[in-house]
mmCIF file as Biopython writes it, N, C-alpha, C and O atoms, coordinates in Angstrom:
data_model
#
loop_
_atom_site.group_PDB
_atom_site.id
_atom_site.type_symbol
_atom_site.label_atom_id
_atom_site.label_alt_id
_atom_site.label_comp_id
_atom_site.label_asym_id
_atom_site.label_entity_id
_atom_site.label_seq_id
_atom_site.pdbx_PDB_ins_code
_atom_site.Cartn_x
_atom_site.Cartn_y
_atom_site.Cartn_z
_atom_site.occupancy
_atom_site.B_iso_or_equiv
_atom_site.auth_seq_id
_atom_site.auth_asym_id
_atom_site.pdbx_PDB_model_num
ATOM 1   N N  . MET A ? 1  ? 209.597 -14.233 193.785 1.0 0.0 1  A 1 
ATOM 2   C CA . MET A ? 1  ? 210.206 -12.988 193.408 1.0 0.0 1  A 1 
ATOM 3   C C  . MET A ? 1  ? 209.557 -12.500 192.131 1.0 0.0 1  A 1 
ATOM 4   O O  . MET A ? 1  ? 209.385 -13.269 191.185 1.0 0.0 1  A 1 
ATOM 5   N N  . THR A ? 2  ? 209.199 -11.245 192.097 1.0 0.0 2  A 1 
ATOM 6   C CA . THR A ? 2  ? 208.615 -10.676 190.894 1.0 0.0 2  A 1 
ATOM 7   C C  . THR A ? 2  ? 209.483 -9.548  190.394 1.0 0.0 2  A 1 
ATOM 8   O O  . THR A ? 2  ? 210.242 -8.943  191.152 1.0 0.0 2  A 1 
ATOM 9   N N  . SER A ? 3  ? 209.364 -9.274  189.118 1.0 0.0 3  A 1 
ATOM 10  C CA . SER A ? 3  ? 210.138 -8.221  188.501 1.0 0.0 3  A 1 
ATOM 11  C C  . SER A ? 3  ? 209.240 -7.440  187.563 1.0 0.0 3  A 1 
ATOM 12  O O  . SER A ? 3  ? 208.371 -8.009  186.902 1.0 0.0 3  A 1 
ATOM 13  N N  . THR A ? 4  ? 209.450 -6.144  187.508 1.0 0.0 4  A 1 
ATOM 14  C CA . THR A ? 4  ? 208.631 -5.324  186.625 1.0 0.0 4  A 1 
ATOM 15  C C  . THR A ? 4  ? 209.239 -5.183  185.244 1.0 0.0 4  A 1 
ATOM 16  O O  . THR A ? 4  ? 208.548 -4.771  184.313 1.0 0.0 4  A 1 
ATOM 17  N N  . GLY A ? 5  ? 210.514 -5.515  185.084 1.0 0.0 5  A 1 
ATOM 18  C CA . GLY A ? 5  ? 211.170 -5.386  183.796 1.0 0.0 5  A 1 
ATOM 19  C C  . GLY A ? 5  ? 211.575 -6.727  183.227 1.0 0.0 5  A 1 
ATOM 20  O O  . GLY A ? 5  ? 211.580 -7.745  183.919 1.0 0.0 5  A 1 
ATOM 21  N N  . SER A ? 6  ? 211.915 -6.706  181.946 1.0 0.0 6  A 1 
ATOM 22  C CA . SER A ? 6  ? 212.368 -7.931  181.296 1.0 0.0 6  A 1 
ATOM 23  C C  . SER A ? 6  ? 213.809 -8.229  181.699 1.0 0.0 6  A 1 
ATOM 24  O O  . SER A ? 6  ? 214.479 -7.393  182.305 1.0 0.0 6  A 1 
ATOM 25  N N  . VAL A ? 7  ? 214.274 -9.417  181.361 1.0 0.0 7  A 1 
ATOM 26  C CA . VAL A ? 7  ? 215.661 -9.791  181.646 1.0 0.0 7  A 1 
ATOM 27  C C  . VAL A ? 7  ? 216.606 -8.832  180.935 1.0 0.0 7  A 1 
ATOM 28  O O  . VAL A ? 7  ? 217.616 -8.422  181.506 1.0 0.0 7  A 1 
ATOM 29  N N  . ALA A ? 8  ? 216.291 -8.472  179.699 1.0 0.0 8  A 1 
ATOM 30  C CA . ALA A ? 8  ? 217.148 -7.559  178.942 1.0 0.0 8  A 1 
ATOM 31  C C  . ALA A ? 8  ? 217.232 -6.196  179.616 1.0 0.0 8  A 1 
ATOM 32  O O  . ALA A ? 8  ? 218.311 -5.608  179.684 1.0 0.0 8  A 1 
ATOM 33  N N  . GLU A ? 9  ? 216.105 -5.683  180.116 1.0 0.0 9  A 1 
ATOM 34  C CA . GLU A ? 9  ? 216.110 -4.396  180.804 1.0 0.0 9  A 1 
ATOM 35  C C  . GLU A ? 9  ? 216.927 -4.476  182.083 1.0 0.0 9  A 1 
ATOM 36  O O  . GLU A ? 9  ? 217.680 -3.556  182.403 1.0 0.0 9  A 1 
ATOM 37  N N  . THR A ? 10 ? 216.780 -5.569  182.811 1.0 0.0 10 A 1 
ATOM 38  C CA . THR A ? 10 ? 217.527 -5.755  184.045 1.0 0.0 10 A 1 
ATOM 39  C C  . THR A ? 10 ? 219.015 -5.830  183.751 1.0 0.0 10 A 1 
ATOM 40  O O  . THR A ? 10 ? 219.819 -5.240  184.472 1.0 0.0 10 A 1 
ATOM 41  N N  . ALA A ? 11 ? 219.389 -6.543  182.707 1.0 0.0 11 A 1 
ATOM 42  C CA . ALA A ? 11 ? 220.802 -6.674  182.345 1.0 0.0 11 A 1 
ATOM 43  C C  . ALA A ? 11 ? 221.397 -5.327  181.982 1.0 0.0 11 A 1 
ATOM 44  O O  . ALA A ? 11 ? 222.540 -5.042  182.340 1.0 0.0 11 A 1 
ATOM 45  N N  . ARG A ? 12 ? 220.637 -4.484  181.271 1.0 0.0 12 A 1 
ATOM 46  C CA . ARG A ? 12 ? 221.139 -3.173  180.895 1.0 0.0 12 A 1 
ATOM 47  C C  . ARG A ? 12 ? 221.312 -2.271  182.106 1.0 0.0 12 A 1 
ATOM 48  O O  . ARG A ? 12 ? 222.138 -1.358  182.072 1.0 0.0 12 A 1 
ATOM 49  N N  . ALA A ? 13 ? 220.566 -2.496  183.162 1.0 0.0 13 A 1 
ATOM 50  C CA . ALA A ? 13 ? 220.632 -1.645  184.344 1.0 0.0 13 A 1 
ATOM 51  C C  . ALA A ? 13 ? 221.896 -1.889  185.161 1.0 0.0 13 A 1 
ATOM 52  O O  . ALA A ? 13 ? 222.312 -1.016  185.923 1.0 0.0 13 A 1 
ATOM 53  N N  . ALA A ? 14 ? 222.507 -3.048  185.016 1.0 0.0 14 A 1 
ATOM 54  C CA . ALA A ? 14 ? 223.699 -3.378  185.801 1.0 0.0 14 A 1 
ATOM 55  C C  . ALA A ? 14 ? 224.930 -2.752  185.172 1.0 0.0 14 A 1 
ATOM 56  O O  . ALA A ? 14 ? 225.081 -2.783  183.951 1.0 0.0 14 A 1 
ATOM 57  N N  . PRO A ? 15 ? 225.820 -2.179  185.991 1.0 0.0 15 A 1 
ATOM 58  C CA . PRO A ? 15 ? 227.052 -1.621  185.435 1.0 0.0 15 A 1 
ATOM 59  C C  . PRO A ? 15 ? 227.940 -2.727  184.887 1.0 0.0 15 A 1 
ATOM 60  O O  . PRO A ? 15 ? 228.127 -3.761  185.529 1.0 0.0 15 A 1 
ATOM 61  N N  . VAL A ? 16 ? 228.475 -2.507  183.718 1.0 0.0 16 A 1 
ATOM 62  C CA . VAL A ? 16 ? 229.351 -3.482  183.086 1.0 0.0 16 A 1 
ATOM 63  C C  . VAL A ? 16 ? 230.727 -2.844  182.937 1.0 0.0 16 A 1 
ATOM 64  O O  . VAL A ? 16 ? 230.841 -1.750  182.383 1.0 0.0 16 A 1 
ATOM 65  N N  . PRO A ? 17 ? 231.768 -3.507  183.419 1.0 0.0 17 A 1 
ATOM 66  C CA . PRO A ? 17 ? 233.115 -2.937  183.308 1.0 0.0 17 A 1 
ATOM 67  C C  . PRO A ? 17 ? 233.497 -2.698  181.852 1.0 0.0 17 A 1 
ATOM 68  O O  . PRO A ? 17 ? 233.119 -3.468  180.969 1.0 0.0 17 A 1 
ATOM 69  N N  . GLU A ? 18 ? 234.244 -1.633  181.609 1.0 0.0 18 A 1 
ATOM 70  C CA . GLU A ? 18 ? 234.715 -1.318  180.261 1.0 0.0 18 A 1 
ATOM 71  C C  . GLU A ? 18 ? 235.751 -2.331  179.785 1.0 0.0 18 A 1 
ATOM 72  O O  . GLU A ? 18 ? 235.849 -2.608  178.589 1.0 0.0 18 A 1 
ATOM 73  N N  . SER A ? 19 ? 236.526 -2.885  180.719 1.0 0.0 19 A 1 
ATOM 74  C CA . SER A ? 19 ? 237.534 -3.862  180.368 1.0 0.0 19 A 1 
ATOM 75  C C  . SER A ? 19 ? 237.658 -4.860  181.518 1.0 0.0 19 A 1 
ATOM 76  O O  . SER A ? 19 ? 237.183 -4.588  182.621 1.0 0.0 19 A 1 
ATOM 77  N N  . PRO A ? 20 ? 238.290 -6.016  181.275 1.0 0.0 20 A 1 
ATOM 78  C CA . PRO A ? 20 ? 238.457 -6.996  182.345 1.0 0.0 20 A 1 
ATOM 79  C C  . PRO A ? 20 ? 239.214 -6.441  183.550 1.0 0.0 20 A 1 
ATOM 80  O O  . PRO A ? 20 ? 238.996 -6.889  184.676 1.0 0.0 20 A 1 
ATOM 81  N N  . ASP A ? 21 ? 240.099 -5.472  183.322 1.0 0.0 21 A 1 
ATOM 82  C CA . ASP A ? 21 ? 240.860 -4.879  184.416 1.0 0.0 21 A 1 
ATOM 83  C C  . ASP A ? 21 ? 239.984 -4.064  185.355 1.0 0.0 21 A 1 
ATOM 84  O O  . ASP A ? 21 ? 240.385 -3.778  186.483 1.0 0.0 21 A 1 
ATOM 85  N N  . GLN A ? 22 ? 238.787 -3.686  184.900 1.0 0.0 22 A 1 
ATOM 86  C CA . GLN A ? 22 ? 237.878 -2.895  185.719 1.0 0.0 22 A 1 
ATOM 87  C C  . GLN A ? 22 ? 236.820 -3.750  186.395 1.0 0.0 22 A 1 
ATOM 88  O O  . GLN A ? 22 ? 235.846 -3.222  186.931 1.0 0.0 22 A 1 
ATOM 89  N N  . GLY A ? 23 ? 236.998 -5.047  186.376 1.0 0.0 23 A 1 
ATOM 90  C CA . GLY A ? 23 ? 236.032 -5.960  186.971 1.0 0.0 23 A 1 
ATOM 91  C C  . GLY A ? 23 ? 235.935 -5.783  188.479 1.0 0.0 23 A 1 
ATOM 92  O O  . GLY A ? 23 ? 236.601 -4.930  189.065 1.0 0.0 23 A 1 
ATOM 93  N N  . VAL A ? 24 ? 235.113 -6.588  189.081 1.0 0.0 24 A 1 
ATOM 94  C CA . VAL A ? 24 ? 234.893 -6.526  190.513 1.0 0.0 24 A 1 
ATOM 95  C C  . VAL A ? 24 ? 236.189 -6.855  191.252 1.0 0.0 24 A 1 
ATOM 96  O O  . VAL A ? 24 ? 236.807 -7.890  191.005 1.0 0.0 24 A 1 
ATOM 97  N N  . LYS A ? 25 ? 236.587 -5.978  192.146 1.0 0.0 25 A 1 
ATOM 98  C CA . LYS A ? 25 ? 237.787 -6.207  192.945 1.0 0.0 25 A 1 
ATOM 99  C C  . LYS A ? 25 ? 237.375 -6.869  194.250 1.0 0.0 25 A 1 
ATOM 100 O O  . LYS A ? 25 ? 236.360 -6.510  194.846 1.0 0.0 25 A 1 
ATOM 101 N N  . SER A ? 26 ? 238.151 -7.813  194.678 1.0 0.0 26 A 1 
ATOM 102 C CA . SER A ? 26 ? 237.816 -8.541  195.891 1.0 0.0 26 A 1 
ATOM 103 C C  . SER A ? 26 ? 239.075 -9.003  196.581 1.0 0.0 26 A 1 
ATOM 104 O O  . SER A ? 26 ? 240.084 -9.292  195.937 1.0 0.0 26 A 1 
ATOM 105 N N  . ASP A ? 27 ? 239.008 -9.072  197.902 1.0 0.0 27 A 1 
ATOM 106 C CA . ASP A ? 27 ? 240.140 -9.600  198.646 1.0 0.0 27 A 1 
ATOM 107 C C  . ASP A ? 27 ? 239.906 -11.064 199.029 1.0 0.0 27 A 1 
ATOM 108 O O  . ASP A ? 27 ? 240.581 -11.593 199.913 1.0 0.0 27 A 1 
ATOM 109 N N  . ILE A ? 28 ? 238.954 -11.713 198.367 1.0 0.0 28 A 1 
ATOM 110 C CA . ILE A ? 28 ? 238.645 -13.119 198.607 1.0 0.0 28 A 1 
ATOM 111 C C  . ILE A ? 28 ? 239.634 -13.972 197.809 1.0 0.0 28 A 1 
ATOM 112 O O  . ILE A ? 28 ? 239.962 -13.649 196.668 1.0 0.0 28 A 1 
ATOM 113 N N  . ALA A ? 29 ? 240.099 -15.049 198.410 1.0 0.0 29 A 1 
ATOM 114 C CA . ALA A ? 29 ? 241.048 -15.946 197.745 1.0 0.0 29 A 1 
ATOM 115 C C  . ALA A ? 29 ? 240.453 -16.479 196.444 1.0 0.0 29 A 1 
ATOM 116 O O  . ALA A ? 29 ? 239.261 -16.780 196.390 1.0 0.0 29 A 1 
ATOM 117 N N  . PRO A ? 30 ? 241.276 -16.599 195.388 1.0 0.0 30 A 1 
ATOM 118 C CA . PRO A ? 30 ? 240.775 -17.061 194.086 1.0 0.0 30 A 1 
ATOM 119 C C  . PRO A ? 30 ? 240.024 -18.390 194.139 1.0 0.0 30 A 1 
ATOM 120 O O  . PRO A ? 30 ? 239.024 -18.554 193.441 1.0 0.0 30 A 1 
ATOM 121 N N  . ASP A ? 31 ? 240.487 -19.339 194.951 1.0 0.0 31 A 1 
ATOM 122 C CA . ASP A ? 31 ? 239.792 -20.621 194.999 1.0 0.0 31 A 1 
ATOM 123 C C  . ASP A ? 31 ? 238.399 -20.477 195.612 1.0 0.0 31 A 1 
ATOM 124 O O  . ASP A ? 31 ? 237.489 -21.223 195.252 1.0 0.0 31 A 1 
ATOM 125 N N  . LYS A ? 32 ? 238.227 -19.549 196.514 1.0 0.0 32 A 1 
ATOM 126 C CA . LYS A ? 32 ? 236.896 -19.302 197.085 1.0 0.0 32 A 1 
ATOM 127 C C  . LYS A ? 32 ? 235.985 -18.621 196.075 1.0 0.0 32 A 1 
ATOM 128 O O  . LYS A ? 32 ? 234.786 -18.894 196.034 1.0 0.0 32 A 1 
ATOM 129 N N  . VAL A ? 33 ? 236.555 -17.729 195.252 1.0 0.0 33 A 1 
ATOM 130 C CA . VAL A ? 33 ? 235.771 -17.067 194.206 1.0 0.0 33 A 1 
ATOM 131 C C  . VAL A ? 33 ? 235.299 -18.106 193.193 1.0 0.0 33 A 1 
ATOM 132 O O  . VAL A ? 33 ? 234.142 -18.085 192.771 1.0 0.0 33 A 1 
ATOM 133 N N  . ILE A ? 34 ? 236.188 -19.008 192.806 1.0 0.0 34 A 1 
ATOM 134 C CA . ILE A ? 34 ? 235.830 -20.058 191.848 1.0 0.0 34 A 1 
ATOM 135 C C  . ILE A ? 34 ? 234.737 -20.951 192.416 1.0 0.0 34 A 1 
ATOM 136 O O  . ILE A ? 34 ? 233.776 -21.276 191.719 1.0 0.0 34 A 1 
ATOM 137 N N  . GLY A ? 35 ? 234.876 -21.340 193.653 1.0 0.0 35 A 1 
ATOM 138 C CA . GLY A ? 35 ? 233.862 -22.181 194.291 1.0 0.0 35 A 1 
ATOM 139 C C  . GLY A ? 35 ? 232.513 -21.492 194.364 1.0 0.0 35 A 1 
ATOM 140 O O  . GLY A ? 35 ? 231.479 -22.098 194.079 1.0 0.0 35 A 1 
ATOM 141 N N  . ARG A ? 36 ? 232.527 -20.215 194.750 1.0 0.0 36 A 1 
ATOM 142 C CA . ARG A ? 36 ? 231.277 -19.454 194.817 1.0 0.0 36 A 1 
ATOM 143 C C  . ARG A ? 36 ? 230.661 -19.319 193.431 1.0 0.0 36 A 1 
ATOM 144 O O  . ARG A ? 36 ? 229.447 -19.446 193.268 1.0 0.0 36 A 1 
ATOM 145 N N  . SER A ? 37 ? 231.504 -19.060 192.433 1.0 0.0 37 A 1 
ATOM 146 C CA . SER A ? 37 ? 231.033 -18.947 191.058 1.0 0.0 37 A 1 
ATOM 147 C C  . SER A ? 37 ? 230.352 -20.236 190.602 1.0 0.0 37 A 1 
ATOM 148 O O  . SER A ? 37 ? 229.267 -20.201 190.022 1.0 0.0 37 A 1 
ATOM 149 N N  . GLU A ? 38 ? 230.991 -21.363 190.867 1.0 0.0 38 A 1 
ATOM 150 C CA . GLU A ? 38 ? 230.418 -22.657 190.469 1.0 0.0 38 A 1 
ATOM 151 C C  . GLU A ? 38 ? 229.079 -22.907 191.164 1.0 0.0 38 A 1 
ATOM 152 O O  . GLU A ? 38 ? 228.141 -23.408 190.543 1.0 0.0 38 A 1 
ATOM 153 N N  . ARG A ? 39 ? 228.988 -22.560 192.449 1.0 0.0 39 A 1 
ATOM 154 C CA . ARG A ? 39 ? 227.730 -22.744 193.184 1.0 0.0 39 A 1 
ATOM 155 C C  . ARG A ? 39 ? 226.636 -21.821 192.644 1.0 0.0 39 A 1 
ATOM 156 O O  . ARG A ? 39 ? 225.489 -22.238 192.486 1.0 0.0 39 A 1 
ATOM 157 N N  . ASN A ? 40 ? 226.997 -20.566 192.363 1.0 0.0 40 A 1 
ATOM 158 C CA . ASN A ? 40 ? 226.015 -19.631 191.801 1.0 0.0 40 A 1 
ATOM 159 C C  . ASN A ? 40 ? 225.466 -20.138 190.474 1.0 0.0 40 A 1 
ATOM 160 O O  . ASN A ? 40 ? 224.255 -20.147 190.255 1.0 0.0 40 A 1 
ATOM 161 N N  . ILE A ? 41 ? 226.368 -20.559 189.592 1.0 0.0 41 A 1 
ATOM 162 C CA . ILE A ? 41 ? 225.954 -21.023 188.264 1.0 0.0 41 A 1 
ATOM 163 C C  . ILE A ? 41 ? 225.072 -22.259 188.381 1.0 0.0 41 A 1 
ATOM 164 O O  . ILE A ? 41 ? 224.049 -22.354 187.704 1.0 0.0 41 A 1 
ATOM 165 N N  . ALA A ? 42 ? 225.451 -23.194 189.223 1.0 0.0 42 A 1 
ATOM 166 C CA . ALA A ? 42 ? 224.640 -24.407 189.401 1.0 0.0 42 A 1 
ATOM 167 C C  . ALA A ? 42 ? 223.251 -24.055 189.933 1.0 0.0 42 A 1 
ATOM 168 O O  . ALA A ? 42 ? 222.250 -24.606 189.474 1.0 0.0 42 A 1 
ATOM 169 N N  . ALA A ? 43 ? 223.192 -23.148 190.889 1.0 0.0 43 A 1 
ATOM 170 C CA . ALA A ? 43 ? 221.892 -22.747 191.437 1.0 0.0 43 A 1 
ATOM 171 C C  . ALA A ? 43 ? 221.055 -22.051 190.376 1.0 0.0 43 A 1 
ATOM 172 O O  . ALA A ? 43 ? 219.877 -22.371 190.215 1.0 0.0 43 A 1 
ATOM 173 N N  . TRP A ? 44 ? 221.641 -21.105 189.648 1.0 0.0 44 A 1 
ATOM 174 C CA . TRP A ? 44 ? 220.890 -20.382 188.618 1.0 0.0 44 A 1 
ATOM 175 C C  . TRP A ? 44 ? 220.350 -21.323 187.557 1.0 0.0 44 A 1 
ATOM 176 O O  . TRP A ? 44 ? 219.217 -21.171 187.099 1.0 0.0 44 A 1 
ATOM 177 N N  . ARG A ? 45 ? 221.162 -22.297 187.166 1.0 0.0 45 A 1 
ATOM 178 C CA . ARG A ? 45 ? 220.723 -23.236 186.125 1.0 0.0 45 A 1 
ATOM 179 C C  . ARG A ? 45 ? 219.553 -24.095 186.578 1.0 0.0 45 A 1 
ATOM 180 O O  . ARG A ? 45 ? 218.849 -24.667 185.746 1.0 0.0 45 A 1 
ATOM 181 N N  . SER A ? 46 ? 219.336 -24.191 187.880 1.0 0.0 46 A 1 
ATOM 182 C CA . SER A ? 46 ? 218.218 -24.997 188.383 1.0 0.0 46 A 1 
ATOM 183 C C  . SER A ? 46 ? 216.872 -24.297 188.207 1.0 0.0 46 A 1 
ATOM 184 O O  . SER A ? 46 ? 215.829 -24.947 188.285 1.0 0.0 46 A 1 
ATOM 185 N N  . TYR A ? 47 ? 216.878 -22.976 187.970 1.0 0.0 47 A 1 
ATOM 186 C CA . TYR A ? 47 ? 215.591 -22.288 187.854 1.0 0.0 47 A 1 
ATOM 187 C C  . TYR A ? 47 ? 215.535 -21.176 186.804 1.0 0.0 47 A 1 
ATOM 188 O O  . TYR A ? 47 ? 214.482 -20.563 186.630 1.0 0.0 47 A 1 
ATOM 189 N N  . LEU A ? 48 ? 216.634 -20.900 186.103 1.0 0.0 48 A 1 
ATOM 190 C CA . LEU A ? 48 ? 216.631 -19.854 185.083 1.0 0.0 48 A 1 
ATOM 191 C C  . LEU A ? 48 ? 216.919 -20.440 183.704 1.0 0.0 48 A 1 
ATOM 192 O O  . LEU A ? 48 ? 217.579 -21.474 183.597 1.0 0.0 48 A 1 
ATOM 193 N N  . PRO A ? 49 ? 216.429 -19.786 182.643 1.0 0.0 49 A 1 
ATOM 194 C CA . PRO A ? 49 ? 216.761 -20.227 181.283 1.0 0.0 49 A 1 
ATOM 195 C C  . PRO A ? 49 ? 218.263 -20.050 181.012 1.0 0.0 49 A 1 
ATOM 196 O O  . PRO A ? 49 ? 218.900 -19.157 181.573 1.0 0.0 49 A 1 
ATOM 197 N N  . GLU A ? 50 ? 218.812 -20.899 180.160 1.0 0.0 50 A 1 
ATOM 198 C CA . GLU A ? 50 ? 220.251 -20.892 179.900 1.0 0.0 50 A 1 
ATOM 199 C C  . GLU A ? 50 ? 220.733 -19.551 179.347 1.0 0.0 50 A 1 
ATOM 200 O O  . GLU A ? 50 ? 221.837 -19.120 179.683 1.0 0.0 50 A 1 
ATOM 201 N N  . ASP A ? 51 ? 219.931 -18.873 178.501 1.0 0.0 51 A 1 
ATOM 202 C CA . ASP A ? 51 ? 220.380 -17.582 177.969 1.0 0.0 51 A 1 
ATOM 203 C C  . ASP A ? 51 ? 220.500 -16.531 179.070 1.0 0.0 51 A 1 
ATOM 204 O O  . ASP A ? 51 ? 221.356 -15.649 179.000 1.0 0.0 51 A 1 
ATOM 205 N N  . CYS A ? 52 ? 219.661 -16.621 180.062 1.0 0.0 52 A 1 
ATOM 206 C CA . CYS A ? 52 ? 219.738 -15.715 181.204 1.0 0.0 52 A 1 
ATOM 207 C C  . CYS A ? 52 ? 221.005 -15.996 182.009 1.0 0.0 52 A 1 
ATOM 208 O O  . CYS A ? 52 ? 221.714 -15.067 182.395 1.0 0.0 52 A 1 
ATOM 209 N N  . VAL A ? 53 ? 221.287 -17.258 182.261 1.0 0.0 53 A 1 
ATOM 210 C CA . VAL A ? 53 ? 222.488 -17.642 183.003 1.0 0.0 53 A 1 
ATOM 211 C C  . VAL A ? 53 ? 223.731 -17.190 182.234 1.0 0.0 53 A 1 
ATOM 212 O O  . VAL A ? 53 ? 224.676 -16.679 182.834 1.0 0.0 53 A 1 
ATOM 213 N N  . ALA A ? 54 ? 223.735 -17.372 180.933 1.0 0.0 54 A 1 
ATOM 214 C CA . ALA A ? 54 ? 224.881 -16.958 180.117 1.0 0.0 54 A 1 
ATOM 215 C C  . ALA A ? 54 ? 225.100 -15.450 180.217 1.0 0.0 54 A 1 
ATOM 216 O O  . ALA A ? 54 ? 226.241 -14.996 180.303 1.0 0.0 54 A 1 
ATOM 217 N N  . ALA A ? 55 ? 224.024 -14.673 180.207 1.0 0.0 55 A 1 
ATOM 218 C CA . ALA A ? 55 ? 224.142 -13.220 180.332 1.0 0.0 55 A 1 
ATOM 219 C C  . ALA A ? 55 ? 224.697 -12.839 181.706 1.0 0.0 55 A 1 
ATOM 220 O O  . ALA A ? 55 ? 225.525 -11.935 181.814 1.0 0.0 55 A 1 
ATOM 221 N N  . MET A ? 56 ? 224.245 -13.519 182.741 1.0 0.0 56 A 1 
ATOM 222 C CA . MET A ? 56 ? 224.721 -13.232 184.092 1.0 0.0 56 A 1 
ATOM 223 C C  . MET A ? 56 ? 226.207 -13.544 184.226 1.0 0.0 56 A 1 
ATOM 224 O O  . MET A ? 56 ? 226.945 -12.804 184.876 1.0 0.0 56 A 1 
ATOM 225 N N  . ILE A ? 57 ? 226.643 -14.637 183.610 1.0 0.0 57 A 1 
ATOM 226 C CA . ILE A ? 57 ? 228.057 -15.002 183.636 1.0 0.0 57 A 1 
ATOM 227 C C  . ILE A ? 57 ? 228.873 -13.969 182.864 1.0 0.0 57 A 1 
ATOM 228 O O  . ILE A ? 57 ? 229.939 -13.552 183.316 1.0 0.0 57 A 1 
ATOM 229 N N  . ALA A ? 58 ? 228.373 -13.558 181.705 1.0 0.0 58 A 1 
ATOM 230 C CA . ALA A ? 58 ? 229.069 -12.570 180.883 1.0 0.0 58 A 1 
ATOM 231 C C  . ALA A ? 58 ? 229.260 -11.247 181.621 1.0 0.0 58 A 1 
ATOM 232 O O  . ALA A ? 58 ? 230.238 -10.536 181.391 1.0 0.0 58 A 1 
ATOM 233 N N  . MET A ? 59 ? 228.326 -10.924 182.501 1.0 0.0 59 A 1 
ATOM 234 C CA . MET A ? 59 ? 228.422 -9.686  183.274 1.0 0.0 59 A 1 
ATOM 235 C C  . MET A ? 59 ? 229.214 -9.841  184.566 1.0 0.0 59 A 1 
ATOM 236 O O  . MET A ? 59 ? 229.402 -8.870  185.299 1.0 0.0 59 A 1 
ATOM 237 N N  . GLY A ? 60 ? 229.683 -11.062 184.848 1.0 0.0 60 A 1 
ATOM 238 C CA . GLY A ? 60 ? 230.497 -11.289 186.027 1.0 0.0 60 A 1 
ATOM 239 C C  . GLY A ? 60 ? 229.708 -11.498 187.309 1.0 0.0 60 A 1 
ATOM 240 O O  . GLY A ? 60 ? 230.290 -11.479 188.394 1.0 0.0 60 A 1 
ATOM 241 N N  . TRP A ? 61 ? 228.410 -11.695 187.212 1.0 0.0 61 A 1 
ATOM 242 C CA . TRP A ? 61 ? 227.591 -11.855 188.408 1.0 0.0 61 A 1 
ATOM 243 C C  . TRP A ? 61 ? 227.909 -13.139 189.144 1.0 0.0 61 A 1 
ATOM 244 O O  . TRP A ? 61 ? 227.680 -13.227 190.351 1.0 0.0 61 A 1 
ATOM 245 N N  . ASP A ? 62 ? 228.430 -14.135 188.452 1.0 0.0 62 A 1 
ATOM 246 C CA . ASP A ? 62 ? 228.767 -15.382 189.133 1.0 0.0 62 A 1 
ATOM 247 C C  . ASP A ? 62 ? 229.865 -15.179 190.158 1.0 0.0 62 A 1 
ATOM 248 O O  . ASP A ? 62 ? 229.944 -15.920 191.138 1.0 0.0 62 A 1 
ATOM 249 N N  . GLU A ? 63 ? 230.713 -14.184 189.944 1.0 0.0 63 A 1 
ATOM 250 C CA . GLU A ? 63 ? 231.812 -13.896 190.881 1.0 0.0 63 A 1 
ATOM 251 C C  . GLU A ? 63 ? 231.458 -12.811 191.880 1.0 0.0 63 A 1 
ATOM 252 O O  . GLU A ? 63 ? 232.063 -12.743 192.949 1.0 0.0 63 A 1 
ATOM 253 N N  . SER A ? 64 ? 230.498 -11.967 191.559 1.0 0.0 64 A 1 
ATOM 254 C CA . SER A ? 64 ? 230.233 -10.811 192.402 1.0 0.0 64 A 1 
ATOM 255 C C  . SER A ? 64 ? 229.016 -10.967 193.308 1.0 0.0 64 A 1 
ATOM 256 O O  . SER A ? 64 ? 228.773 -10.107 194.155 1.0 0.0 64 A 1 
ATOM 257 N N  . THR A ? 65 ? 228.243 -12.049 193.149 1.0 0.0 65 A 1 
ATOM 258 C CA . THR A ? 65 ? 227.055 -12.189 193.981 1.0 0.0 65 A 1 
ATOM 259 C C  . THR A ? 65 ? 227.189 -13.381 194.908 1.0 0.0 65 A 1 
ATOM 260 O O  . THR A ? 65 ? 226.280 -13.660 195.690 1.0 0.0 65 A 1 
#
């Protein structure tokens, strides 16, 4: 996978909720969201730098992807 922009540019391009109440809405059971989040984070940590993973978590990507 290649990217034309930096991680910072990519992070700025993603919409970020104004408040936690505006986060990603889902009809998926909470335990499934947690499990998916844990799997996403573990996978990302296997090939991405920790600061990148931290930014992705801060933006809620662990729950929305």
